[in-house]
LOLUMNU-107483 format. One record per residue (C-alpha): residue in one letter; x, y, z. Coordinates in pm, 1 decimal. Layout:
N
res_x_y_z
A_X_Y_Z;
...
END
This chain:
182
res_x_y_z
S_-3591.1_-1925.3_-4527.1;
T_-3462.7_-1750.5_-4216.2;
P_-3307.2_-1990.6_-3957.4;
S_-3464.5_-2000.8_-3611.1;
F_-3268.9_-1777.5_-3378.8;
I_-3489.2_-1811.1_-3066.2;
V_-3566.1_-2148.3_-2920.7;
L_-3796.8_-2225.6_-2634.7;
N_-3744.7_-2590.4_-2529.9;
R_-3968.5_-2826.7_-2325.3;
D_-3793.0_-2732.4_-1998.8;
G_-3897.1_-2370.1_-2045.9;
F_-3534.5_-2264.6_-2134.3;
T_-3486.9_-1993.1_-2389.6;
G_-3200.3_-2002.4_-2633.9;
I_-3080.4_-1720.2_-2862.4;
A_-2857.7_-1835.9_-3147.7;
T_-2847.1_-2187.9_-2982.6;
R_-3075.6_-2477.4_-3024.0;
T_-2981.3_-2636.7_-2687.5;
P_-3022.7_-2391.4_-2403.2;
G_-2910.4_-2538.3_-2074.5;
T_-3022.8_-2247.1_-1854.5;
A_-3321.6_-2021.1_-1831.5;
L_-3159.4_-1795.0_-2088.4;
A_-2871.4_-1907.0_-2304.7;
V_-2706.4_-1678.6_-2563.4;
S_-2446.3_-1803.2_-2807.7;
G_-2230.3_-1517.1_-2932.5;
E_-2195.9_-1151.6_-2839.0;
A_-2473.4_-943.0_-2689.2;
N_-2520.4_-567.4_-2728.1;
I_-2744.3_-436.9_-2450.5;
T_-2824.7_-63.5_-2451.8;
G_-3022.6_-65.1_-2125.5;
T_-2954.9_-153.9_-1769.6;
I_-2896.8_-513.5_-1653.2;
N_-3050.6_-579.7_-1315.8;
T_-2974.5_-899.8_-1130.5;
Q_-3038.3_-1029.2_-782.1;
G_-2770.0_-1290.6_-824.5;
I_-2403.1_-1274.3_-933.9;
I_-2246.2_-1209.3_-1271.3;
K_-2007.4_-1494.4_-1331.5;
S_-1757.4_-1550.7_-1606.0;
T_-1638.9_-1905.1_-1658.5;
N_-1384.4_-1815.3_-1930.4;
T_-1032.5_-1684.4_-1897.8;
A_-1099.1_-1379.6_-2111.6;
T_-1090.8_-1023.6_-1974.5;
S_-1384.5_-787.0_-1962.8;
S_-1378.1_-414.5_-2040.8;
F_-1609.6_-160.2_-1883.1;
S_-1560.4_177.8_-2044.3;
G_-1773.6_357.8_-1784.1;
G_-1618.6_189.8_-1486.7;
I_-1773.7_-45.6_-1234.1;
S_-1996.2_62.9_-947.8;
S_-2062.1_-191.6_-678.8;
A_-2156.1_-210.2_-312.1;
G_-1881.6_-479.3_-284.6;
L_-1618.6_-621.5_-510.1;
S_-1450.6_-961.4_-469.2;
S_-1202.4_-1152.8_-679.1;
S_-1005.5_-1474.1_-611.2;
A_-764.3_-1391.6_-886.4;
G_-678.8_-1024.2_-791.7;
I_-775.7_-694.0_-939.9;
V_-557.6_-551.6_-1212.3;
S_-575.5_-198.5_-1350.5;
T_-346.5_-144.7_-1653.1;
A_-452.8_223.0_-1695.3;
G_-601.7_472.1_-1457.2;
D_-612.8_484.9_-1081.1;
L_-775.2_286.7_-809.1;
I_-965.4_555.5_-618.5;
L_-1117.0_494.4_-273.4;
T_-1349.5_771.7_-166.1;
G_-1430.8_601.8_154.5;
G_-1286.2_307.4_343.2;
K_-931.9_184.2_330.5;
V_-704.5_-77.3_175.9;
V_-676.8_-373.2_413.6;
S_-453.1_-675.2_354.5;
T_-541.1_-979.6_561.1;
G_-302.0_-1210.4_388.5;
T_68.6_-1277.2_456.6;
G_185.4_-1163.6_110.9;
T_372.5_-850.9_30.3;
S_276.6_-563.9_-196.7;
T_498.1_-383.2_-439.4;
Y_428.9_-30.6_-556.9;
S_663.4_70.4_-845.0;
G_548.4_430.3_-833.6;
G_557.2_471.1_-457.7;
V_279.8_520.6_-205.3;
S_112.7_845.2_-141.2;
G_-133.5_905.7_136.2;
A_-257.7_1155.3_391.3;
G_-152.0_903.2_663.6;
L_24.9_574.5_668.6;
S_2.4_325.2_952.0;
S_113.6_-30.1_1005.6;
S_76.5_-255.1_1305.7;
N_358.1_-481.5_1166.4;
G_628.8_-220.3_1097.8;
L_733.2_-50.8_771.3;
T_1020.4_-176.1_556.7;
V_1185.4_24.9_280.1;
S_1414.6_-226.2_104.6;
T_1551.1_5.0_-163.1;
G_1548.2_379.9_-216.1;
V_1524.8_650.0_46.3;
A_1249.1_716.5_297.9;
L_1206.2_1092.0_264.5;
L_1013.4_1264.9_541.4;
Q_911.8_1616.7_475.4;
G_770.9_1638.2_828.4;
G_934.7_1517.8_1149.8;
L_1003.6_1164.7_1269.0;
T_843.1_1095.7_1605.2;
V_911.8_772.7_1789.5;
S_658.8_737.6_2069.7;
G_738.7_387.1_2185.7;
T_998.9_269.2_2441.0;
A_1178.7_40.9_2203.8;
T_1520.4_117.6_2055.0;
S_1592.5_192.3_1693.6;
T_1887.8_42.1_1506.2;
F_2042.7_198.5_1204.1;
S_2299.7_-17.9_1020.6;
G_2422.4_281.6_819.5;
P_2482.5_641.4_914.9;
V_2207.6_881.5_1025.2;
S_2216.7_1218.8_856.9;
A_2012.3_1508.3_997.0;
A_2010.0_1887.2_973.1;
G_1933.1_1894.9_1344.0;
L_1886.6_1621.6_1606.6;
S_1689.0_1664.3_1930.2;
T_1625.5_1416.5_2202.4;
S_1487.2_1439.2_2555.0;
A_1637.7_1108.8_2661.3;
G_1999.4_1146.0_2544.2;
I_2199.6_979.4_2270.9;
T_2363.9_641.4_2334.2;
S_2631.9_485.1_2113.2;
S_2725.4_139.0_2233.9;
V_2973.3_82.6_1953.1;
G_3163.9_337.9_1750.1;
D_3252.8_703.5_1802.8;
L_3060.3_1023.7_1808.1;
I_3231.3_1229.6_1549.0;
L_3167.1_1598.5_1505.6;
T_3324.8_1743.7_1186.4;
G_3191.9_2092.2_1256.9;
G_3035.3_2250.0_1558.0;
K_3100.1_2174.0_1920.8;
I_2965.1_1991.0_2224.0;
V_2773.4_2239.8_2438.1;
S_2617.2_2158.2_2774.4;
T_2362.7_2410.6_2895.0;
G_2242.8_2204.6_3193.5;
A_2376.4_2190.4_3545.3;
G_2460.8_1822.2_3521.8;
T_2804.5_1665.5_3501.8;
S_2957.3_1445.2_3240.9;
T_3168.8_1135.4_3300.8;
Y_3405.4_1001.6_3041.1;
S_3544.8_657.6_3134.3;
G_3802.7_661.2_2860.5;
G_3911.6_1018.3_2917.8;
V_3875.4_1314.0_2680.6;
S_4090.3_1379.3_2374.7;
A_4076.5_1711.9_2197.4;
A_4289.5_1934.1_1976.9;
G_4191.7_2232.7_2193.4;
L_3993.4_2233.7_2510.3;
L_3823.4_2548.4_2636.7;
S_3623.0_2604.4_2950.9;
S_3433.8_2911.6_3058.6;
A_3386.9_2784.0_3419.4;
END
């Protein structure tokens, strides 16, 4: 005889491939569902296994206490933004690409080079400190350049003053050749 695969117990619980359903519907084993699953509650996994969705996941909201991992493919946001409210750091082995990047807590590049294909604009009144050299094809400032330690070394080119102001050198001027048109 064929064993009983569907059980309806005295509590009104239905079991498929189980004789002791503990919930309204209990299924023991795998399920192959070809239609849509509609729920007004949550879908909860109490196991440590992973789940695969070949067509992706569409959701009005997605939450995970263990993080979201994508081993293949991209995480694409067509609206909204990535917001981190924790104190942890994030590591992007392939870099970060975006139409705009902002941070209210600064930006740190610990290894590699920060390459800007546009300009660098500092709009605040704070000072910037560079522990290594600054290399630029051109340097422009409306507030002057201050060096509190070290020398200003020109390996090519010259110092040209086009303004009517004067310059004061407390330590004097040393030059291999000094020309003046005034």
